[in-house]
C-alpha positions in Angstrom: 1.6 -74.2 95.2 0.8 -73.9 91.5 1.9 -70.8 89.8 -0.7 -68.6 88.0 -0.2 -66.1 85.2 2.4 -66.1 82.4 5.3 -67.4 84.6 3.3 -70.5 85.5 2.8 -71.6 81.9 4.9 -74.3 80.4 7.0 -73.6 77.3 4.5 -75.6 75.2 1.6 -73.6 76.5 3.4 -70.4 75.9 4.2 -71.4 72.3 0.5 -72.4 71.7 -0.6 -69.0 73.1 1.7 -67.1 70.8 0.5 -69.1 67.8 -3.1 -68.4 68.6 -2.3 -64.7 69.1 -0.4 -64.6 65.8 -3.4 -66.1 64.0 -5.7 -63.5 65.5 -3.4 -60.6 64.6 -3.0 -62.0 61.0 -6.8 -62.0 60.7 -7.0 -58.4 61.8 -4.1 -57.4 59.6 -5.6 -59.0 56.5 -8.8 -57.2 57.0 -7.3 -53.8 57.9 -6.9 -50.7 55.6 -3.2 -50.9 56.2 -3.0 -54.2 54.4 -4.3 -52.6 51.2 -1.3 -50.2 51.3 1.1 -53.1 51.2 -0.5 -55.0 48.4 -0.7 -52.0 46.1 2.3 -51.6 43.7 5.2 -49.6 45.0 5.3 -46.7 42.5 7.3 -43.6 42.8 6.7 -40.3 41.0 9.1 -39.5 38.1 11.1 -36.3 38.8 12.6 -33.8 36.4 15.4 -31.2 36.8 16.4 -29.1 39.8 14.3 -26.0 40.2 14.2 -22.9 42.3 13.1 -23.4 45.9 9.9 -21.5 46.9 10.5 -18.0 48.3 8.7 -18.9 51.5 11.1 -21.8 52.1 14.1 -19.7 51.6 12.8 -17.0 54.0 12.0 -19.7 56.5 15.5 -21.1 56.3 17.0 -17.7 56.8 15.2 -17.5 60.1 15.5 -21.2 61.0 18.8 -22.4 59.7 18.9 -25.5 61.9 15.7 -26.7 60.4 17.1 -26.7 56.9 20.4 -28.6 57.2 20.6 -32.0 55.6 20.4 -34.8 58.2 22.7 -37.8 58.3 19.7 -40.1 57.6 18.4 -37.8 54.9 18.0 -40.2 52.0 16.1 -43.3 53.4 12.8 -44.8 52.6 10.8 -46.1 55.6 9.6 -49.7 55.6 5.9 -49.2 56.0 4.2 -51.1 58.8 0.6 -50.9 60.2 1.9 -49.1 63.3 3.7 -46.4 61.2 0.7 -46.0 59.0 -1.4 -45.4 62.1 1.1 -42.9 63.2 0.8 -41.0 59.9 -3.0 -40.9 60.3 -2.8 -39.7 63.9 -0.3 -36.9 63.1 -2.1 -35.8 60.0 -5.4 -35.6 61.9 -3.8 -33.8 64.9 -2.3 -31.1 62.7 -5.4 -30.7 60.5 -7.6 -30.4 63.6 -5.4 -28.2 65.6 -4.6 -25.5 63.0 -7.4 -23.4 61.5 -6.5 -22.4 58.0 -5.7 -18.7 57.9 -4.0 -16.7 55.2 -0.6 -15.1 55.5 -2.1 -11.8 54.7 -4.4 -12.0 57.7 -1.8 -13.5 60.1 1.3 -11.5 59.1 0.2 -8.8 56.7 2.4 -10.5 54.1 1.7 -12.4 50.9 4.0 -15.4 51.7 5.5 -16.4 55.0 6.2 -19.9 56.1 6.2 -20.5 59.9 5.4 -23.1 62.5 1.7 -22.6 63.5 0.2 -22.5 67.0 -3.5 -22.6 66.2 -3.7 -20.8 62.9 -1.8 -21.0 59.6 -2.0 -21.8 55.9 -1.1 -25.0 54.0 2.7 -24.5 54.1 2.5 -23.9 57.9 0.5 -27.0 58.5 3.0 -29.0 56.3 5.9 -27.7 58.4 4.1 -28.8 61.6 3.5 -32.3 60.2 7.2 -32.5 59.1 8.5 -31.5 62.5 6.2 -33.9 64.4 7.1 -36.9 62.2 10.8 -36.0 62.4 10.5 -36.0 66.2 8.7 -39.3 66.0 11.8 -40.8 64.3 11.0 -40.5 60.6 14.1 -39.7 58.6 14.2 -36.2 57.1 14.6 -37.5 53.6 11.3 -39.3 53.8 9.4 -36.0 54.6 9.3 -33.8 51.5 7.4 -30.5 51.3 5.6 -30.6 47.9 4.0 -27.8 45.9 1.0 -28.7 43.8 -1.6 -27.1 41.7 -5.3 -27.7 42.2 -7.3 -28.5 39.1 -10.4 -26.6 38.2 -11.6 -23.0 37.7 -10.4 -20.7 40.4 -8.0 -23.1 42.0 -4.5 -22.2 42.8 -1.2 -23.4 44.3 -1.2 -25.6 47.4 1.3 -27.4 49.6 1.2 -31.0 50.9 3.7 -33.3 52.6 5.0 -36.3 50.6 6.0 -39.2 52.9 8.3 -41.7 51.2 8.1 -45.4 52.2 9.2 -48.6 50.7 5.6 -48.9 49.4 5.7 -45.6 47.5 4.9 -42.0 48.2 2.0 -41.0 50.4 0.4 -37.5 50.6 -0.6 -35.8 53.8 -3.0 -33.0 53.0 -4.7 -30.4 55.3 -7.8 -30.6 53.0 -8.6 -34.2 53.7 -8.2 -36.7 56.5 -7.4 -39.4 54.0 -3.8 -40.4 53.2 -3.5 -41.2 49.5 -0.7 -42.3 47.3 0.6 -39.5 45.1 -1.1 -41.0 42.0 -4.5 -41.1 43.8 -4.9 -37.3 44.2 -6.3 -34.9 41.6 -3.3 -32.5 41.9 -0.8 -31.5 39.3 2.6 -31.8 41.0 5.0 -28.9 40.6 8.1 -29.4 42.7 9.3 -30.9 45.9 12.4 -31.2 48.1 15.2 -33.6 47.2 15.6 -36.7 49.4 19.2 -35.8 49.9 19.0 -32.1 50.8 15.9 -30.1 51.8 17.3 -27.0 50.2 17.5 -28.6 46.7 14.1 -28.7 45.0 13.2 -30.7 41.9 10.4 -30.5 39.4 8.2 -33.3 38.4 8.3 -35.0 35.0 5.5 -34.2 32.7 5.0 -37.9 32.0 4.0 -40.0 35.0 3.5 -43.8 35.0 0.2 -44.7 36.8 -0.6 -48.1 38.3 -3.2 -50.4 36.6 -6.8 -49.4 37.1 -7.6 -52.8 38.7 -6.3 -52.2 42.3 -7.5 -53.5 45.6 -10.0 -51.1 47.2 -8.9 -49.4 50.4 
């Protein structure tokens, strides 16, 4: 009796099927948004000197010491793949949708408190949630850097985002947009972020930043 299904195929037929599948996947890949991330130049932000960690982070670490210890895989850039990029989008969206922005003053009666949110929290809390979720998904701690920025424009103030380092550069996860952008694509002025080797060491950004050429593939 002839066999049906994958086990009944000859080695030649299997190889032909894999080849057809690979061509199909390549076509999808070449037309996907993820492809645009890989063809853009790998450009990392220029950093300055060590600076004081935010008060909110220091208080958070006093209450959550285990969350603030350097990890063995701390300093490692992640090779970016379509699957990992999709994971970033999913976690970014989940955290943004789950947590309703609420000020520390309303939640805790304090001007500055960083904490893991349940369903309400401010930008630092949402960043902490994304950082924890990505770490549990296998991303190395040194690739997940809490970053403080300044919004441009009248009446704008300080804000926090998560920088995710990959071999293609540094991407920004932000509770104010579902988009994931490279650091140089945002309108923020970058102030400070965690070191890749120790989350308790914070470094400033250089005043001079090299930007990529204007002619870049659209995403």
